[in-house]
C-alpha positions as CSV (number, residue, x, y, z in Angstrom):
1,X,-46.8,-30.6,15.8
2,X,-46.7,-34.2,14.6
3,X,-47.7,-33.1,11.1
4,X,-44.9,-30.5,11.1
5,X,-42.3,-33.0,12.3
6,X,-43.4,-35.5,9.6
7,X,-43.1,-32.8,7.0
8,X,-39.7,-31.7,8.2
9,X,-38.5,-35.3,8.2
10,X,-39.8,-35.8,4.7
11,X,-38.0,-32.7,3.5
12,X,-34.7,-33.8,5.0
13,X,-35.1,-37.2,3.3
14,X,-35.8,-35.6,-0.1
15,X,-32.8,-33.2,0.4
16,X,-30.4,-36.1,1.2
17,X,-31.5,-37.9,-2.0
18,X,-31.1,-34.9,-4.3
19,X,-28.3,-33.0,-2.5
20,X,-25.4,-34.2,-4.7
21,X,-27.2,-33.5,-7.9
22,X,-28.2,-29.9,-6.8
23,X,-24.7,-29.0,-5.5
24,X,-23.1,-30.2,-8.8
25,X,-25.5,-28.4,-11.0
26,X,-23.9,-25.6,-13.0
27,X,-26.3,-23.0,-11.5
28,X,-24.6,-23.7,-8.1
29,X,-21.1,-24.5,-9.1
30,X,-18.7,-21.5,-8.9
31,X,-16.0,-21.5,-11.5
32,X,-13.1,-19.0,-11.7
33,X,-14.5,-17.2,-14.7
34,X,-17.6,-16.4,-12.6
35,X,-15.6,-14.6,-9.9
36,X,-15.3,-10.8,-10.4
37,X,-13.0,-8.5,-8.4
38,X,-12.7,-4.7,-8.0
39,X,-10.9,-3.3,-11.0
40,X,-7.2,-3.0,-10.6
41,X,-5.5,0.4,-10.3
42,X,-3.0,1.5,-12.9
43,X,0.1,0.6,-10.9
44,X,-0.7,-3.2,-10.7
45,X,0.4,-4.9,-13.9
46,X,-0.6,-8.5,-13.3
47,X,-3.7,-10.8,-13.4
48,X,-4.2,-10.7,-9.6
49,X,-7.4,-12.8,-9.7
50,X,-5.7,-15.6,-11.6
51,X,-2.7,-15.6,-9.2
52,X,-5.0,-15.9,-6.1
53,X,-7.1,-18.7,-7.6
54,X,-4.1,-20.6,-8.8
55,X,-2.7,-20.7,-5.3
56,X,-5.9,-21.9,-3.7
57,X,-8.6,-24.6,-4.0
58,X,-11.1,-22.5,-6.0
59,X,-10.0,-23.7,-9.4
60,X,-11.8,-27.0,-8.9
61,X,-15.2,-25.3,-8.5
62,X,-17.1,-24.9,-5.3
63,X,-20.8,-24.8,-4.6
64,X,-22.3,-21.4,-3.7
65,X,-24.5,-23.3,-1.2
66,X,-21.4,-24.1,0.9
67,X,-21.7,-21.8,4.0
68,X,-17.9,-21.4,4.3
69,X,-17.3,-20.5,0.6
70,X,-17.4,-16.7,1.0
71,X,-14.9,-16.8,3.8
72,X,-12.5,-19.1,2.0
73,X,-12.6,-16.8,-1.0
74,X,-11.9,-13.8,1.2
75,X,-9.1,-15.6,3.0
76,X,-7.4,-16.4,-0.4
77,X,-7.5,-12.8,-1.5
78,X,-6.2,-11.5,1.8
79,X,-2.9,-13.4,1.2
80,X,-2.0,-11.5,-1.9
81,X,0.6,-8.7,-1.3
82,X,-1.3,-6.1,-3.3
83,X,-4.6,-6.6,-1.3
84,X,-4.9,-4.2,1.6
85,X,-8.4,-5.3,2.6
86,X,-11.2,-7.7,1.5
87,X,-14.3,-5.5,2.0
88,X,-16.8,-8.2,1.2
89,X,-17.6,-11.3,-0.9
90,X,-21.1,-11.5,-2.3
91,X,-22.3,-14.9,-3.7
92,X,-25.0,-14.8,-6.3
93,X,-27.3,-17.2,-8.1
94,X,-26.8,-18.5,-10.8
95,X,-23.3,-19.2,-9.6
96,X,-21.2,-16.0,-9.2
97,X,-19.1,-14.1,-6.7
98,X,-18.3,-10.4,-6.5
99,X,-15.2,-9.7,-4.4
100,X,-14.8,-6.2,-3.2
101,X,-11.1,-5.3,-2.6
102,X,-9.0,-2.3,-1.6
103,X,-5.5,-2.3,-3.0
104,X,-2.2,-1.1,-1.5
105,X,-0.9,2.2,-2.9
106,X,2.8,2.7,-3.6
107,X,4.2,5.9,-2.1
108,X,7.9,5.6,-2.3
109,X,10.9,3.6,-3.5
110,X,13.7,2.5,-1.1
111,X,17.4,2.4,-2.0
112,X,19.3,0.1,0.3
113,X,22.6,1.6,1.6
114,X,25.6,-0.1,0.1
115,X,23.7,-2.5,-2.1
116,X,23.4,-2.5,-5.9
117,X,19.8,-3.8,-6.4
118,X,16.6,-2.3,-7.9
119,X,14.6,0.2,-5.8
120,X,12.0,-1.5,-3.6
121,X,8.4,-0.2,-3.6
122,X,6.6,0.4,-0.3
123,X,3.2,1.8,0.8
124,X,2.5,4.4,3.5
125,X,2.8,1.8,6.3
126,X,6.2,0.6,4.9
127,X,4.7,-2.7,3.6
128,X,6.8,-4.2,0.9
129,X,5.1,-4.3,-2.5
130,X,5.7,-6.6,-5.5
131,X,8.8,-5.4,-7.3
132,X,8.0,-6.9,-10.6
133,X,5.1,-4.5,-11.3
134,X,7.5,-1.6,-11.6
135,X,9.8,-0.8,-14.5
136,X,12.9,1.2,-14.1
137,X,11.0,4.2,-15.5
138,X,8.1,3.6,-13.1
139,X,10.4,3.7,-10.1
140,X,11.7,7.1,-11.0
141,X,8.2,8.7,-10.5
142,X,8.1,8.0,-6.8
143,X,9.9,9.7,-3.8
144,X,13.3,8.0,-3.2
145,X,14.2,7.0,0.4
146,X,17.9,6.5,0.9
147,X,20.2,5.7,3.9
148,X,18.3,2.5,4.9
149,X,20.5,-0.4,6.0
150,X,18.0,-3.0,7.1
151,X,16.8,-5.7,4.7
152,X,13.2,-5.8,3.4
153,X,10.9,-8.7,4.5
154,X,8.7,-10.7,2.1
155,X,6.2,-8.9,-0.2
156,X,3.0,-8.0,1.6
157,X,4.6,-7.6,5.1
158,X,5.9,-4.6,7.0
159,X,9.5,-3.8,6.5
160,X,10.0,-3.5,10.3
161,X,12.3,-0.5,10.2
162,X,10.9,2.4,12.2
163,X,13.3,4.9,10.6
164,X,11.9,3.9,7.2
165,X,8.3,4.1,8.5
166,X,8.9,7.8,9.3
167,X,10.3,8.4,5.9
168,X,7.4,6.8,4.0
169,X,4.9,8.9,6.0
170,X,6.7,12.0,4.9
171,X,6.5,10.7,1.3
172,X,2.8,9.9,1.6
173,X,2.1,13.4,2.9
174,X,3.2,15.0,-0.4
175,X,1.3,13.0,-3.0
176,X,1.3,14.8,-6.4
177,X,3.0,17.8,-4.8
178,X,6.2,15.8,-4.7
179,X,6.6,16.2,-8.5
180,X,5.3,19.8,-8.5
181,X,8.1,20.8,-6.0
182,X,10.7,18.9,-8.0
183,X,11.7,16.8,-5.0
184,X,13.9,13.7,-5.3
185,X,14.8,12.0,-2.0
186,X,14.2,11.6,1.7
187,X,17.0,10.5,4.0
188,X,17.4,10.2,7.8
189,X,19.6,13.1,8.9
190,X,21.9,10.7,10.7
191,X,21.3,7.3,9.1
192,X,24.2,5.6,11.1
193,X,22.7,6.4,14.5
194,X,20.7,3.6,16.0
195,X,17.0,4.4,16.5
196,X,14.6,2.8,19.0
197,X,11.6,4.5,17.5
198,X,10.6,6.5,14.4
199,X,10.2,9.7,16.4
200,X,13.9,9.5,17.4
201,X,14.9,10.2,13.8
202,X,15.2,13.5,12.0
203,X,14.9,13.7,8.3
204,X,16.1,15.7,5.3
205,X,14.7,16.1,1.8
206,X,16.7,16.8,-1.3
207,X,15.4,18.4,-4.5
208,X,16.3,17.2,-8.0
209,X,18.8,20.0,-8.1
210,X,20.4,19.1,-4.7
211,X,18.8,21.8,-2.5
212,X,18.8,20.4,1.1
213,X,15.6,20.8,3.2
214,X,15.9,20.2,6.9
215,X,12.5,18.6,7.5
216,X,12.8,17.5,11.1
217,X,10.6,14.9,12.8
218,X,8.2,12.5,10.9
219,X,4.5,13.5,10.7
220,X,2.7,13.1,14.1
221,X,6.0,13.1,16.1
222,X,6.9,16.7,16.0
223,X,8.9,18.1,18.9
224,X,8.1,21.1,21.1
225,X,7.9,24.3,19.0
226,X,8.3,22.3,15.8
227,X,5.7,23.1,13.1
228,X,3.3,20.3,12.1
229,X,3.9,18.3,8.9
230,X,1.1,19.9,6.9
231,X,2.3,23.4,7.8
232,X,5.8,22.5,6.6
233,X,4.5,21.3,3.3
234,X,2.3,24.4,2.8
235,X,5.3,26.6,3.6
236,X,7.3,24.8,0.9
237,X,4.5,25.2,-1.6
238,X,4.2,28.9,-0.8
239,X,8.0,29.4,-1.0
240,X,8.2,27.6,-4.4
241,X,5.3,29.8,-5.7
242,X,6.9,33.0,-4.7
243,X,10.4,32.1,-5.9
244,X,9.7,29.9,-8.9
245,X,11.3,26.8,-7.3
246,X,12.9,25.6,-4.1
247,X,16.3,26.0,-5.6
248,X,18.3,29.2,-5.4
249,X,19.2,31.4,-8.4
250,X,22.8,30.4,-8.1
251,X,22.2,26.7,-7.4
252,X,21.4,24.5,-4.4
253,X,20.5,26.1,-1.1
254,X,19.6,25.2,2.5
255,X,16.0,25.4,3.7
256,X,15.2,24.9,7.4
257,X,11.6,23.8,8.2
258,X,12.2,22.7,11.8
259,X,11.5,26.1,13.2
260,X,8.4,28.2,12.9
261,X,8.2,31.4,10.9
262,X,8.9,32.3,7.3
263,X,11.5,30.3,5.3
264,X,14.9,31.9,5.2
265,X,16.9,30.0,2.6
266,X,20.6,30.3,2.5
267,X,23.1,29.1,-0.1
């Protein structure tokens, strides 16, 4: 036991003498160029890693032997509005760090009622996304949500409007089928009525040629005898396949999805 204690004390003394030299050696000093992140998806048009490192303390170089380094790296990346989750930070020797990220996915653009400003991108949880990553052409590719009177919060935070949340969940349900069905916009059926919760609201969808679709409740909040959201979407796809489109031969028509059974469109 005495021999072990003496050996341990000697090791600690040696470490105190060489610690600064070891921690400052290039094999242990993590620099920004040695940090890798999950490849960015096509809709993010910025150097996300450079932005994160610029706003934190990591530009100065940190030792990979620092026990708190991995968590500090994760914390910095969590702050970026495009980052949905930091799945892990793996430190390697010689100095390196691999940051596994999942990114937020835009599902819709929001047009504010009565305001002349660019459309605002949001994800499926109504989290506000960075506007500067979208050109005017990019914004036209997404479902448009109209009739929203509340102001957005800062990028990376939830909008806080339950009526909007219901609309973005409808948009997220469609995915690529939105363009296939030639849809254009989602709007609360009565946007002026105060709403205490998203399931109080009823929604309508409009095609690019102005056909009006009475959608009803948001996904997950269907009322008694109201078809579920996936069933509604499948009925629209089937109707468009049988008729060539959702629009009538003579122009826009009305489609009611709030009731079960075959679609009976009327002009």
